[in-house]
C-alpha positions in Angstrom: 12.3 19.8 -22.4 12.5 16.1 -21.5 9.7 14.6 -19.5 12.2 12.9 -17.1 13.6 16.3 -16.0 10.0 17.5 -15.6 9.0 14.6 -13.5 12.1 15.1 -11.3 11.1 18.7 -10.7 7.5 17.7 -9.8 8.6 15.0 -7.4 11.5 16.8 -5.8 11.7 16.7 -2.0 11.2 19.2 -0.8 9.1 20.6 -3.7 10.1 24.0 -4.9 7.5 26.0 -6.8 8.5 26.7 -10.4 7.4 28.5 -13.5 7.0 26.8 -16.9 8.1 29.0 -19.8 6.8 28.0 -23.2 7.8 28.6 -26.8 4.8 30.9 -27.4 5.9 33.2 -24.5 3.6 32.0 -21.8 4.8 31.8 -18.2 2.7 29.3 -16.1 3.4 29.1 -12.3 3.3 25.7 -10.6 3.0 26.5 -6.8 2.5 22.9 -5.7 2.6 19.4 -7.3 -1.2 19.1 -6.9 -1.5 21.8 -9.6 0.1 19.7 -12.4 -0.6 16.3 -14.0 1.4 14.4 -16.7 -0.8 12.8 -19.3 -0.3 9.3 -20.8 3.1 9.0 -22.4 4.4 12.3 -20.9 4.1 14.4 -24.0 1.4 16.6 -22.5 1.0 18.2 -19.1 -2.0 19.9 -17.5 -1.4 22.8 -15.2 -4.3 24.2 -13.1 -4.3 27.7 -11.7 -4.4 28.5 -8.0 -6.6 31.6 -8.3 -9.1 30.7 -11.0 -11.0 27.5 -12.1 -9.2 26.9 -15.4 -6.1 25.0 -16.7 -3.5 25.0 -19.4 -2.6 22.1 -21.6 1.1 22.2 -22.5 3.0 20.2 -25.1 6.2 19.2 -23.2 8.5 19.6 -26.2 7.4 23.3 -26.4 8.6 24.0 -22.9 11.7 26.2 -23.2 12.6 26.7 -19.6 11.7 25.9 -16.0 12.3 28.7 -13.6 12.9 27.7 -10.0 13.5 30.5 -7.5 15.4 32.5 -10.1 17.3 29.6 -11.6 16.6 28.7 -15.2 16.7 25.2 -16.5 17.0 25.2 -20.3 15.5 22.5 -22.5 17.9 20.1 -24.3 
């Protein structure tokens, strides 16, 4: 996944919730842009969870797909 595509999804107006799918099989929901932060150069993102006080650290190159309302966006 390229960070520019990821940023575009986060800053889309109107924002549409999406799910991040990773190479290790995780599926991480992003219900609102307040639940995600891009670190430094954009290689890493932090995703917090809506229902529990924890977060996931995700290496952007290991993101395989973004799922938006049933649509899948494959990584390049």
